[in-house]
C-alpha positions as a printed Julia matrix, in Angstrom:
89×3 Matrix{Float64}:
  24.55   42.68  -21.46
  23.13   43.11  -17.95
  19.57   42.51  -19.23
  20.68   39.26  -20.89
  22.2    37.94  -17.6
  19.07   38.94  -15.72
  16.93   37.12  -18.28
  19.13   33.98  -18.03
  18.87   33.94  -14.26
  15.1    34.42  -14.37
  14.77   31.61  -16.91
  17.0    29.33  -14.8
  14.92   30.09  -11.7
  11.68   29.38  -13.58
  13.03   26.06  -14.89
  14.24   25.09  -11.42
  10.78   25.83   -9.99
   9.07   23.77  -12.71
  11.48   20.89  -12.09
  10.89   21.0    -8.33
   7.12   21.09   -8.72
   7.12   18.23  -11.23
   8.87   16.01   -8.68
   5.87   16.25   -6.33
   3.41   13.42   -7.06
  -0.04   14.5    -8.17
  -1.8    11.55   -6.58
  -3.61   11.54   -3.28
  -3.14    8.76   -0.74
  -6.0     7.7     1.48
  -5.71    5.97    4.81
  -8.36    3.73    6.25
 -10.89    5.45    8.46
 -11.4     4.66   12.1
 -14.63    2.75   11.52
 -15.26   -0.03    9.04
 -16.98   -3.38    8.8
 -14.39   -6.17    8.57
 -15.35   -9.56    7.16
 -13.45  -12.69    6.18
 -14.11  -15.48    3.67
 -12.2   -18.67    2.95
  -9.91  -18.72   -0.07
 -10.44  -21.52   -2.59
  -8.21  -23.22   -5.15
  -9.2   -23.83   -8.79
 -11.01  -27.07   -7.84
 -13.16  -25.29   -5.24
 -11.32  -26.67   -2.19
 -10.72  -24.39    0.79
  -7.01  -23.54    0.96
  -4.85  -24.17    4.03
  -1.4   -22.99    5.06
   1.52  -25.35    4.37
   3.57  -23.81    7.16
   3.61  -20.86    9.5
   5.97  -17.9     9.74
   7.34  -16.39   12.92
   7.72  -12.62   12.52
   9.3   -10.88   15.51
   7.75  -13.39   17.9
   4.28  -13.29   16.27
   3.03  -16.28   14.27
   1.51  -15.62   10.85
  -0.54  -18.46    9.44
  -0.24  -21.9    10.92
   0.26  -25.31    9.37
  -3.13  -26.74    8.36
  -5.13  -23.61    9.24
  -7.5   -22.14    6.67
  -6.47  -19.15    4.59
  -8.89  -16.23    4.58
  -9.5   -13.2     2.41
 -10.17  -10.01    4.35
 -12.64   -7.29    3.37
 -13.34   -3.86    4.88
 -16.7    -2.4     3.91
 -16.94   -4.99    1.11
 -13.58   -4.12   -0.5
 -10.46   -6.32   -0.4
  -8.14   -5.31    2.45
  -4.62   -6.3     3.4
  -2.75   -6.67    6.68
   0.32   -4.49    6.86
   1.85   -6.59    9.6
   0.76  -10.24    9.34
   0.7   -12.0    12.68
  -0.07   -8.86   14.68
  -3.61   -8.58   16.04
């Protein structure tokens, strides 16, 4: 009887460990390095016209976009990049 309880506890502990380890994502996240070449190009609509902002947004006192200003696509080392906080330099 004592061996059976010991086996049940060991099995429960093993299953708990497997469950805990399976909750940890197996992917790796990469942050941008300190050095990179940033470039910008205009964005174009389906007719080939350069796109412009219809309005601007004020985010915590910083203006993102601007009515009539061109929209740009940003690249870092030739790959598409995104601003995490638009309007902040």
